[in-house]
C-alpha positions in Angstrom: 121.9 -5.4 59.5 123.4 -6.0 62.5 121.0 -6.1 66.1 122.2 -3.3 68.0 121.8 -4.9 71.7 124.0 -2.7 73.6 120.1 -1.4 75.6 119.1 -5.0 76.9 123.0 -6.1 77.2 123.2 -2.7 79.9 119.8 -4.0 81.5 121.0 -7.6 82.7 124.4 -6.5 83.8 122.5 -3.9 86.1 120.0 -6.8 87.4 122.7 -8.7 88.6 124.3 -5.6 89.9 121.3 -4.4 91.2 120.5 -8.3 93.0 123.6 -7.9 94.5 124.4 -4.5 96.0 126.5 -4.9 98.9 129.1 -6.4 96.4 132.0 -6.0 93.8 130.8 -7.9 90.5 133.8 -8.1 87.8 132.8 -7.6 84.6 134.3 -11.7 83.7 131.0 -12.7 86.4 129.2 -10.7 84.6 129.8 -11.5 81.3 129.7 -15.4 82.6 126.5 -15.1 83.4 124.7 -14.1 80.2 127.6 -16.4 78.1 129.3 -13.0 76.1 133.2 -11.7 75.8 134.2 -9.2 79.4 135.0 -6.9 76.3 131.8 -6.3 75.9 130.5 -6.1 79.6 133.2 -3.7 80.1 132.4 -1.1 77.0 129.1 -1.1 78.3 129.9 -0.8 82.2 132.0 2.2 81.3 128.8 4.0 78.5 126.9 3.1 82.6 129.8 5.2 84.1 129.9 8.0 81.9 126.1 8.2 82.7 126.5 8.4 87.3 125.2 4.8 86.5 127.7 2.8 88.3 130.7 2.7 89.5 134.3 0.9 88.8 136.6 0.0 90.5 139.8 -0.8 88.6 142.2 -3.7 90.5 141.9 -7.8 91.4 139.8 -7.2 94.0 137.9 -4.3 91.6 134.6 -4.8 90.4 131.1 -2.6 89.0 128.6 -1.3 91.9 125.8 0.9 91.3 125.6 4.6 92.4 122.3 5.2 92.9 119.7 2.2 94.3 117.7 0.1 91.3 114.1 1.8 92.7 115.6 5.2 91.0 117.0 4.2 88.0 115.2 3.9 84.7 114.7 2.0 81.4 115.3 4.8 79.9 117.8 6.5 82.2 120.0 2.9 81.2 118.5 3.3 77.5 119.9 6.6 77.0 123.3 5.4 78.6 123.6 2.8 77.0 123.1 4.3 73.4 125.6 6.1 71.0 122.6 7.6 68.6 118.8 7.5 68.0 117.7 3.8 67.3 116.0 6.2 64.7 118.0 6.7 61.3 117.0 7.9 58.0 118.9 7.0 54.7 121.5 9.6 53.6 119.5 11.1 50.1 119.2 13.5 47.2 117.1 14.7 45.3 114.1 17.1 46.0 111.7 14.3 46.3 113.1 11.7 48.3 114.8 14.8 51.0 111.4 16.3 51.5 110.2 11.7 52.3 113.1 12.7 54.7 112.2 15.0 56.2 108.7 13.2 56.7 110.3 10.0 58.9 112.3 12.6 61.1 109.4 13.8 62.4 108.0 10.6 62.5 111.0 9.2 63.9 111.2 11.9 66.5 108.0 12.2 68.2 108.8 7.5 68.4 111.9 8.3 70.3 109.9 10.6 72.4 107.7 7.8 73.0 109.5 5.6 73.4 111.7 6.9 76.1 108.4 7.8 77.6 107.4 4.0 78.2 110.9 3.1 79.5 110.7 5.7 82.1 107.5 4.1 83.9 109.1 1.4 84.3 112.4 1.2 87.4 115.7 -1.4 87.7 114.2 -2.8 91.0 111.3 -3.7 89.2 112.5 -5.6 86.2 114.8 -7.0 89.2 111.7 -8.2 91.1 110.2 -9.9 88.1 112.6 -11.8 87.1 112.9 -12.8 90.7 113.4 -16.6 91.5 110.6 -18.0 93.2 111.3 -20.3 96.3 109.5 -23.2 96.6 
């Protein structure tokens, strides 16, 4: 099973944008910092733009910028933008007993996702930026 890193990659990209909000950042420059492909970053930035978290400017002098201050963006906002579906999915099953188990799992998964979003909503992008700032010697 492949690990989904969209959310983490989105947080990383937004931290880079938040650290220098006065300038546009290209997908290539963000990708270089994350040591990944620029296409991956462009896909994530497109999702973040759909969620009104970033504004993407095309062209040779284009790039991305935050739409609003980092203090007003929560990790829950980023999670909702980056994830296409719930992180908890049950198996497709047949049979009465298996369906009862799947129904019970759905209820537990919904509770877990609610708790996850509640926890993520308590942390802002700005808090991550501050916690990860390089300390000056």
